[in-house]
FIBA-935771 format. One line per 10 residues: number of its first residue (from 1); their letters; for each residue x, z, y of C-alpha. Coordinates in pm, 1 decimal. Layout:
# FIBA-935771
NUM) A) X,Z,Y | ...;
//
This chain:
# FIBA-935771
1) XXXXXXXXXX) -351.4,9263.6,-1453.3 | -571.5,8957.5,-1441.1 | -923.5,8983.6,-1577.1 | -1157.7,8701.4,-1673.4 | -1482.1,8848.7,-1551.4 | -1720.6,8559.1,-1505.2 | -1688.2,8208.1,-1642.0 | -1756.2,7899.7,-1434.4 | -2021.4,7808.3,-1687.8 | -2200.0,8137.6,-1624.8;
11) XXXXXXXXXX) -2185.0,8075.7,-1248.8 | -2333.2,7728.1,-1286.8 | -2605.3,7858.6,-1516.3 | -2701.7,8132.2,-1272.1 | -2720.5,7885.3,-984.0 | -2919.5,7636.9,-1187.3 | -3170.3,7908.1,-1270.8 | -3248.6,7941.0,-901.3 | -3277.1,7576.3,-796.5 | -3331.2,7384.5,-1117.1;
21) XXXXXXXXXX) -3003.3,7209.1,-1037.7 | -2720.3,7315.2,-810.5 | -2426.0,7141.8,-652.5 | -2147.6,7274.7,-434.1 | -2180.0,7098.1,-100.4 | -1918.3,7057.1,171.5 | -2014.3,7155.8,527.1 | -2181.4,6883.7,731.0 | -1910.1,6718.9,942.7 | -2165.5,6625.9,1208.4;
31) XXXXXXXXXX) -2206.4,6979.3,1337.6 | -2028.5,7311.8,1368.3 | -1908.5,7482.9,1051.1 | -2186.8,7726.4,967.4 | -2099.4,7775.8,601.5 | -2133.4,8139.2,498.1 | -1850.5,8305.5,305.5 | -1870.0,8312.3,-71.0 | -2100.4,8579.5,-209.6 | -1974.7,8862.8,-431.6;
41) XXXXXXXXXX) -2195.6,8919.9,-733.1 | -2175.0,9177.8,-1011.6 | -1998.7,9061.5,-1327.1 | -2224.2,9000.3,-1625.6 | -1987.1,9089.0,-1909.0 | -1687.6,9322.5,-1947.9 | -1455.7,9381.8,-2242.3 | -1243.8,9694.5,-2292.8 | -988.2,9778.2,-2560.8 | -869.7,10126.2,-2659.7;
51) XXXXXXXXXX) -556.2,10167.8,-2878.5 | -552.8,10387.6,-3189.7 | -498.4,10733.1,-3032.7 | -251.5,10910.0,-3261.9 | -84.6,10932.5,-3601.5 | -82.1,11314.6,-3587.0 | -314.6,11518.0,-3806.5 | -327.2,11769.6,-3519.2 | -466.6,11518.6,-3270.0 | -794.1,11592.2,-3092.9;
61) XXXXXXXXXX) -925.0,11292.0,-2900.9 | -1200.7,11278.2,-2640.4 | -1362.7,10954.7,-2522.2 | -1559.8,10925.8,-2199.2 | -1760.1,10617.4,-2102.2 | -1898.4,10554.5,-1753.9 | -2042.5,10266.3,-1553.0 | -2097.6,10320.1,-1179.4 | -2428.1,10203.7,-1035.2 | -2379.1,9857.3,-883.1;
71) XXXXXXXXXX) -2620.2,9705.1,-632.7 | -2754.0,9370.6,-748.4 | -2663.5,9418.4,-1115.5 | -2896.0,9295.4,-1386.4 | -3171.7,9540.5,-1473.0 | -3105.5,9491.6,-1842.2 | -2791.4,9527.1,-2050.5 | -2594.5,9776.4,-2257.7 | -2245.2,9863.7,-2377.4 | -2101.0,9938.1,-2718.9;
81) XXXXXXXXXX) -1769.2,10039.4,-2874.7 | -1682.8,9948.6,-3234.1 | -1379.5,10016.3,-3448.7 | -1111.3,9749.5,-3473.9 | -972.4,9660.5,-3814.2 | -636.4,9835.0,-3870.1 | -329.2,9643.7,-3985.3 | -353.0,9544.0,-4349.5 | -731.1,9565.8,-4372.8 | -883.0,9318.3,-4617.1;
91) XXXXXXXXXX) -1198.3,9254.7,-4416.6 | -1170.4,8927.4,-4221.2 | -1336.8,9088.6,-3918.7 | -1566.2,8789.0,-3864.0 | -1890.8,8978.3,-3909.9 | -1968.0,9301.9,-3730.2 | -2250.2,9385.2,-3974.3 | -2221.4,9604.0,-4280.5 | -2179.6,9443.3,-4619.5 | -2495.6,9420.1,-4831.3;
101) XXXXXXXXXX) -2384.8,9705.2,-5054.2 | -2338.6,9929.1,-4748.8 | -1989.1,10041.2,-4849.8 | -1804.7,9931.7,-4535.1 | -1706.0,10270.0,-4395.1 | -1539.1,10113.5,-4086.9 | -1881.5,10019.6,-3946.2 | -2004.0,10378.9,-3919.8 | -2159.4,10522.1,-3604.3 | -1913.6,10491.5,-3311.9;
111) XXXXXXXXXX) -1755.6,10806.2,-3170.2 | -1905.1,10741.1,-2825.9 | -2222.7,10554.2,-2733.5 | -2230.9,10444.8,-2365.4 | -2536.1,10531.7,-2157.7 | -2702.6,10374.6,-1855.2 | -2505.0,10331.1,-1530.0 | -2446.5,10651.7,-1335.9 | -2441.4,10875.0,-1643.2 | -2113.6,10949.3,-1824.5;
121) XXXXXXXXXX) -2115.3,11014.0,-2196.3 | -1847.4,11173.0,-2411.6 | -1750.2,11184.8,-2776.2 | -1475.0,11342.9,-2983.5 | -1275.4,11276.0,-3296.7 | -990.1,11451.6,-3475.2 | -696.9,11363.8,-3696.7 | -470.4,11066.0,-3748.2 | -725.4,10813.8,-3874.5 | -910.7,10734.3,-3551.1;
131) XXXXXXXXXX) -905.3,10354.3,-3507.6 | -852.8,10133.3,-3207.6 | -1182.1,10048.3,-3036.2 | -1324.2,9720.7,-2908.8 | -1585.9,9749.9,-2636.5 | -1829.1,9505.3,-2478.6 | -2069.5,9569.5,-2191.3 | -2330.2,9327.2,-2059.2 | -2574.4,9311.4,-1771.6 | -2621.0,9637.4,-1580.9;
141) XXXXXXXXXX) -2355.6,9814.2,-1791.2 | -2077.3,9563.3,-1719.8 | -1971.5,9605.6,-1351.9 | -1696.8,9867.8,-1332.9 | -1734.8,9991.4,-1691.4 | -1463.3,10249.9,-1762.1 | -1362.1,10424.3,-2085.0 | -1101.8,10701.8,-2089.0 | -925.0,10808.4,-2409.9 | -760.0,11153.3,-2390.1;
151) XXXXXXXXXX) -570.9,11306.4,-2682.6 | -428.8,11657.0,-2719.4 | -154.3,11705.0,-2979.9 | -68.0,12068.7,-3046.3 | 281.3,12023.4,-3192.2 | 541.2,11772.8,-3309.2 | 681.0,11457.7,-3152.1 | 465.5,11360.4,-2857.7 | 293.8,11698.5,-2838.1 | 91.0,11756.7,-2524.1;
161) XXXXXXXXXX) -172.1,11551.4,-2342.3 | -186.8,11173.0,-2387.5 | -431.6,10972.0,-2180.6 | -509.8,10604.7,-2138.6 | -774.5,10412.0,-1950.2 | -897.5,10147.0,-2194.4 | -805.4,9805.0,-2059.1 | -941.6,9452.1,-2039.6 | -789.0,9182.2,-2262.4 | -523.3,8959.8,-2105.3;
171) XXXXXXXXXX) -244.2,8718.6,-2193.8 | 66.7,8883.3,-2045.9 | 189.4,9242.9,-2008.1 | 501.6,9413.9,-1867.2 | 602.6,9766.1,-1969.1 | 910.2,9899.7,-1783.4 | 990.3,10252.5,-1900.9 | 988.6,10215.1,-2279.9 | 1288.1,10333.6,-2484.0 | 1464.4,10322.8,-2820.9;
181) XXXXXXXXXX) 1697.6,10612.7,-2739.0 | 1757.2,10893.5,-2985.4 | 1461.9,11130.7,-2970.6 | 1215.4,10863.7,-2856.0 | 957.7,10701.3,-3083.4 | 782.1,10419.9,-2898.6 | 515.0,10189.5,-3036.4 | 353.8,9883.1,-2881.7 | -18.0,9868.7,-2969.2 | -201.7,9535.3,-2977.6;
191) XXXXXXXXXX) -579.6,9492.3,-3013.3 | -758.2,9158.8,-3051.7 | -1126.8,9148.2,-2943.8 | -1197.8,8788.2,-3042.8 | -1316.2,8595.0,-3348.5 | -985.2,8411.8,-3393.4 | -633.0,8542.5,-3446.8 | -402.1,8603.4,-3150.9 | -33.0,8512.2,-3168.1 | 209.1,8700.3,-2943.7;
201) XXXXXXXXXX) 579.8,8728.0,-2866.9 | 730.9,9068.9,-2792.5 | 1056.2,9068.7,-2595.9 | 1277.0,9366.9,-2513.9 | 1509.2,9381.1,-2212.1 | 1776.5,9648.5,-2172.0 | 2053.3,9723.2,-1923.8 | 2248.6,9415.0,-2031.7 | 1958.4,9174.3,-2066.0 | 1743.7,9055.4,-2356.9;
211) XXXXXXXXXX) 1793.5,9229.2,-2692.2 | 1838.3,8991.1,-2983.4 | 1548.1,9002.6,-3225.0 | 1335.8,8759.2,-3423.0 | 1094.2,9022.4,-3554.6 | 890.5,9017.6,-3236.0 | 837.4,8641.2,-3237.6 | 501.5,8501.4,-3343.3 | 332.4,8832.0,-3426.6 | -21.1,8764.3,-3549.0;
221) XXXXXXXXXX) -302.8,9004.2,-3465.1 | -608.3,8927.1,-3680.7 | -958.9,8878.4,-3539.5 | -1111.0,9209.7,-3426.2 | -793.4,9373.0,-3550.2 | -519.1,9600.8,-3423.9 | -145.0,9627.4,-3484.0 | 114.5,9884.4,-3381.3 | 484.1,9801.2,-3394.4 | 767.8,10053.7,-3367.9;
231) XXXXXXXXXX) 1009.2,9928.0,-3103.1 | 1312.9,10039.8,-3300.6 | 1212.5,9795.8,-3576.4 | 1226.2,9508.1,-3329.3 | 1587.9,9586.6,-3236.2 | 1844.6,9834.4,-3370.1 | 2007.0,9870.0,-3024.3 | 1967.6,10217.2,-2870.8 | 1857.5,10188.4,-2508.0 | 1747.2,10464.9,-2271.2;
241) XXXXXXXXXX) 1550.6,10224.4,-2052.8 | 1369.3,9919.4,-2184.8 | 1124.6,9670.6,-2043.8 | 879.3,9537.4,-2301.1 | 723.1,9197.6,-2236.2 | 417.3,9092.6,-2436.6 | 336.0,8723.8,-2399.6 | 35.0,8573.6,-2576.5 | 81.8,8225.4,-2724.3 | -281.5,8189.6,-2829.4;
251) XXXXXXXXXX) -586.1,8405.7,-2776.7 | -590.5,8725.6,-2575.0 | -555.9,9095.1,-2646.7 | -513.9,9444.9,-2510.2 | -168.4,9604.9,-2510.5 | -26.2,9950.5,-2441.1 | 293.9,10137.7,-2528.4 | 279.3,10485.4,-2679.8 | 597.3,10669.4,-2581.2 | 667.1,10985.9,-2781.4;
261) XXXXXXXXXX) 959.5,11222.1,-2716.8 | 1095.6,11501.9,-2936.0 | 1159.4,11731.6,-2639.0 | 929.7,11626.3,-2355.1 | 607.9,11536.3,-2532.7 | 467.7,11192.8,-2467.8 | 201.6,10974.5,-2316.5 | 73.0,10619.6,-2289.2 | 260.6,10366.4,-2079.5 | 7.8,10113.3,-1954.0;
271) XXXXXXXXXX) 101.6,9771.4,-1822.1 | 255.9,9757.5,-1476.7 | 103.9,9547.0,-1202.4 | 206.1,9181.2,-1209.1 | 558.5,9109.7,-1076.5 | 566.3,9147.2,-696.4 | 811.7,9223.6,-418.3 | 610.9,9519.3,-281.1 | 516.1,9789.3,-530.4 | 346.8,10130.9,-519.6;
281) XXXXXXXXXX) 350.6,10400.4,-790.3 | 82.1,10641.8,-667.0 | 36.8,11013.1,-723.6 | 360.9,11163.0,-855.6 | 272.7,11529.7,-928.1 | 404.5,11760.5,-658.7 | 559.4,11992.9,-919.3 | 749.6,11716.0,-1101.3 | 1088.1,11846.7,-1221.0 | 1229.9,11501.8,-1300.1;
291) XXXXXXXXXX) 1135.1,11148.7,-1193.3 | 1302.9,10839.0,-1337.2 | 1238.3,10496.8,-1183.5 | 1265.6,10197.1,-1417.4 | 1267.3,9839.8,-1282.3 | 1299.6,9485.0,-1409.2 | 1299.6,9145.1,-1241.7 | 1181.3,8864.1,-1471.7 | 1317.5,8577.4,-1262.1 | 1671.3,8447.3,-1227.1;
301) XXXXXXXXXX) 1742.3,8622.5,-896.6 | 1872.1,8974.8,-830.7 | 1646.6,9205.1,-628.8 | 1740.5,9459.8,-363.3 | 1468.8,9709.6,-282.4 | 1419.9,9983.7,-25.5 | 1302.0,10309.5,-189.1 | 1068.1,10536.5,5.4 | 829.1,10819.7,-70.1 | 486.2,10827.4,92.7;
311) XXXXXXXXXX) 450.0,11203.1,151.8 | 170.2,11399.7,325.1 | 359.1,11362.9,654.6 | 461.5,10996.5,622.8 | 719.5,10766.7,465.5 | 1056.4,10928.9,391.5 | 1372.1,10798.1,223.7 | 1505.2,11002.2,-70.7 | 1859.6,11119.0,5.4 | 2112.3,10923.8,-200.7;
321) XXXXXXXXXX) 1852.8,10671.7,-318.4 | 1789.8,10463.4,-9.1 | 1804.7,10133.1,-199.2 | 1823.7,10007.5,-555.8 | 1980.8,9687.0,-687.2 | 1813.3,9518.0,-984.9 | 2009.9,9250.9,-1169.8 | 1814.2,8948.1,-1283.8 | 1685.2,8979.7,-1639.1 | 1819.7,9334.5,-1680.7;
331) XXXXXXXXXX) 1642.2,9671.9,-1684.1 | 1761.3,9926.6,-1427.8 | 1695.7,10301.6,-1446.5 | 1744.9,10546.3,-1158.2 | 1713.1,10926.6,-1174.6 | 1536.2,11051.0,-862.1 | 1529.9,11418.1,-967.2 | 1272.3,11644.7,-800.1 | 1193.0,11378.4,-542.8 | 853.4,11517.2,-439.5;
341) XXXXXXXXXX) 992.9,11865.1,-356.7 | 660.1,12040.8,-394.8 | 449.7,11789.4,-201.8 | 219.0,11505.9,-300.1 | 400.5,11173.1,-310.3 | 384.8,10805.8,-405.1 | 688.2,10586.0,-458.7 | 691.2,10275.6,-237.6 | 928.6,9982.8,-300.6 | 980.6,9700.1,-50.3;
351) XXXXXXXXXX) 1242.1,9422.4,-22.8 | 1552.2,9491.5,186.7 | 1584.9,9119.5,259.4 | 1435.4,8836.2,55.6 | 1130.6,8887.7,-164.6 | 1194.8,8887.5,-539.4 | 915.8,8969.3,-791.3 | 978.2,9297.1,-977.2 | 790.3,9518.0,-1224.6 | 836.7,9893.8,-1214.9;
361) XXXXXXXXXX) 718.8,10232.2,-1344.0 | 824.0,10594.3,-1316.5 | 859.0,10849.2,-1594.5 | 760.7,11194.1,-1471.4 | 845.7,11529.6,-1629.8 | 675.6,11860.4,-1553.5 | 784.9,12203.8,-1669.6 | 1120.8,12331.5,-1790.5 | 1288.3,12418.3,-2118.7 | 1054.6,12412.5,-2417.3;
371) XXXXXXXXXX) 752.5,12375.8,-2188.1 | 833.1,12024.1,-2063.3 | 586.2,11736.7,-2079.6 | 617.3,11375.3,-1966.8 | 388.4,11100.1,-1839.6 | 418.2,10754.6,-1682.3 | 296.7,10598.6,-1358.8 | 329.6,10218.2,-1351.3 | 320.8,10018.2,-1030.4 | -47.9,9971.7,-959.1;
381) XXXXXXXXXX) -275.3,9738.9,-770.1 | -482.4,9887.6,-484.1 | -821.9,10049.7,-530.9 | -975.1,9751.1,-353.1 | -1353.2,9768.9,-333.3 | -1391.6,10032.1,-605.3 | -1209.8,10207.0,-889.0 | -1314.4,10476.8,-1136.8 | -1145.1,10747.6,-1343.6 | -1350.9,10900.5,-1624.1;
391) XXXXXXXXXX) -1298.7,11230.7,-1809.9 | -1235.9,11460.6,-1515.3 | -1254.2,11832.3,-1579.2 | -1321.4,12119.2,-1339.1 | -996.8,12288.3,-1221.0 | -782.0,12046.2,-1421.0 | -811.8,11727.5,-1211.7 | -595.6,11616.1,-917.6 | -683.3,11300.2,-724.9 | -400.7,11143.1,-522.6;
401) XXXXXXXXXX) -477.4,10887.9,-249.8 | -207.3,10686.3,-73.6 | -219.4,10449.0,224.4 | 136.2,10309.7,236.7 | 74.3,10032.8,492.6 | -198.4,10144.6,730.9 | -463.3,10407.5,797.2 | -768.5,10396.2,571.6 | -1096.2,10566.3,497.2 | -1222.9,10614.9,141.0;
411) XXXXXXXXXX) -1536.0,10750.3,-18.5 | -1510.5,10948.3,-343.5 | -1815.0,11012.1,-561.4 | -1831.1,11256.6,-849.6 | -2088.0,11156.7,-1109.2 | -2309.4,11395.5,-1296.7 | -2141.8,11564.3,-1593.2 | -2168.3,11446.1,-1950.4 | -2388.0,11747.9,-2021.2 | -2546.1,11801.7,-1679.7;
421) XXXXXXXXXX) -2481.9,11837.4,-1307.7 | -2567.4,11674.6,-974.4 | -2349.0,11397.0,-821.2 | -2151.6,11474.0,-504.9 | -1971.7,11257.9,-247.5 | -1693.2,11315.4,6.6 | -1519.4,11085.6,256.8 | -1148.6,11107.9,340.9 | -933.7,10961.8,617.1 | -573.1,10875.0,530.5;
431) XXXXXXXXXX) -295.7,10830.9,784.7 | -64.6,10531.7,751.1 | 231.7,10587.4,518.4 | 93.5,10905.7,362.6 | -19.9,11041.0,27.2 | -273.2,11322.4,-7.8 | -380.5,11526.9,-305.5 | -742.5,11556.3,-197.3 | -992.8,11825.8,-281.6 | -1209.9,11585.4,-479.0;
441) XXXXXXXXXX) -1583.7,11653.3,-509.0 | -1715.8,11825.5,-821.2 | -2076.7,11788.1,-940.0 | -2295.8,12087.8,-861.7 | -2387.5,12270.1,-1180.3 | -2127.7,12072.9,-1375.9 | -2145.3,12079.3,-1753.5 | -1894.9,11872.9,-1951.3 | -1663.4,11617.6,-1789.3 | -1742.0,11374.6,-1508.4;
451) XXXXXXXXXX) -1626.5,11048.8,-1346.7 | -1468.9,10998.9,-1003.9 | -1537.3,10669.8,-825.3 | -1316.5,10576.0,-527.9 | -1434.7,10315.8,-274.2 | -1241.1,10175.0,20.4 | -1459.5,10210.8,329.6 | -1218.4,10068.3,588.8 | -850.8,10002.4,650.1 | -622.7,9997.3,351.2;
461) XXXXXXXXXX) -491.1,9903.3,112.1 | -534.8,10233.9,-72.0 | -357.7,10321.6,-397.7 | -478.0,10606.4,-616.4 | -414.9,10798.0,-936.2 | -571.9,11085.6,-1125.7 | -366.6,11362.7,-1290.3 | -536.3,11555.7,-1569.4 | -374.8,11877.6,-1691.2 | -420.8,12054.8,-2023.5;
471) XXXXXXXXXX) -658.0,12344.1,-2085.3 | -369.3,12593.2,-2119.1 | -248.5,12675.9,-1766.6 | 78.1,12815.8,-1904.1 | 181.8,12481.0,-2053.1 | 286.6,12178.3,-1844.6 | 83.4,11925.1,-2045.6 | -56.6,11645.1,-1830.3 | -139.8,11276.1,-1811.7 | -169.7,11036.1,-1516.3;
481) XXXXXXXXXX) -392.8,10729.5,-1482.7 | -377.5,10486.4,-1190.6 | -698.0,10353.7,-1032.1 | -677.2,9977.0,-965.7 | -980.2,9775.5,-855.9 | -1238.1,9767.3,-1135.7 | -1318.9,9398.3,-1073.4 | -1686.6,9487.5,-1091.2 | -1782.1,9194.7,-869.9 | -1670.9,8834.3,-858.3;
491) XXXXXXXXXX) -1664.9,8584.0,-573.3 | -1915.8,8302.2,-627.0 | -1898.6,7990.4,-402.5 | -2202.3,7908.1,-194.3 | -2408.0,7616.9,-323.9 | -2683.8,7418.6,-159.9 | -2963.1,7240.8,-338.9 | -2882.7,6868.4,-351.3 | -3168.4,6681.6,-518.4 | -3009.2,6344.0,-440.0;
501) XXXX) -2788.0,6386.5,-746.3 | -3097.3,6335.6,-959.4 | -3119.7,5977.3,-827.7 | -2759.3,5885.4,-912.8;
//
């Protein structure tokens, strides 16, 4: 998704601080073009939003915050996470300070307090009352800041492991893979980080097109507030496969779908990559017992896509699922079964003919019978320069790396642990069209959990995901997070000092 990481005003201010006054100058036409490419500078401010983790009294939630060390970042700065106001709260959310009488319990000490770059920090909370969180990082703490929220629910609807990488605010989100079928309880969570209310429209698209509903129109999310809406209250139509579209009329917010199942546990469905004709869903677990692909095309044109699996040996076509046809404005679901067949794999979609933008995600099930658990892998953007997954645990973490288009080399760094350990780094070479579950580095003397940072060294693009399994090896609980570029740097145009403007 798009991220607003550095305003033009901030760029101009930074440039003015160097020269007293700065102007963007065109190359001199009288000589050869010697203009240097635009510089990439660390972002100065990052916002992250974490949804309320669970409504279960049995929920145990861990938060892990981490900022990778970024060359050229400001020497000063910090990060903080505060509780959002839940729906129906009377506080107007305009002042983050406690009331004079000190009775505002929502402003208590946050569950996790971020540390300096390079050092992860964790925190825990229990029960059904944990709020959504609003985070802001500035200066040295901003570039690549990552917060992971991982919840274990022992029993009931959605039992198992639920994980989500807290996301940046945006204005549009697509969630293919939601459902209102019997046995599913899906909520869309909305969190507003700003001082003014956000107004959003929530649209649902099923197998026959848009579902009629006025409830999702003009939903207001108060300043610094959070809302969760049950999808079945937006439409009484039962649909196995739904695409949820969240469009922001005014303001911006964070959005995620919590998908809970009576039989196969549940997990968070994060927003899919923006509509595109070429899509990758990286890191399907090799022991997946069921994989369901869900697609939607938002335009007015049908899409025909080639379906392939990037395996350890190269790109292969699943038997019986060589192509998929997606009707315009309608959600399509395809059962791929045990498509990985015991090997690492990433699903790769490409046009059979003309390019039509599509959004997609896969729902993955592990285990059998009463031991089943489910998770989601949305189409994801490449790792790019750098991406990070926090809350990794020794013997319970699998890192999948995929190079669907061409050979690539990546560097993976394990941070110190939240309670101790020494960072470690490994470099991997990926063959074109393959996916590998790599033996990721683990900090020496690890205590607590740690962060994994993936950097593209050469080649590419590389897509990645992290699978985290539960502490009980006999249960199939798991969660998967993709690793898109952290947008820790921003391109800043070159500017030359032009004092002649002072005479105009």
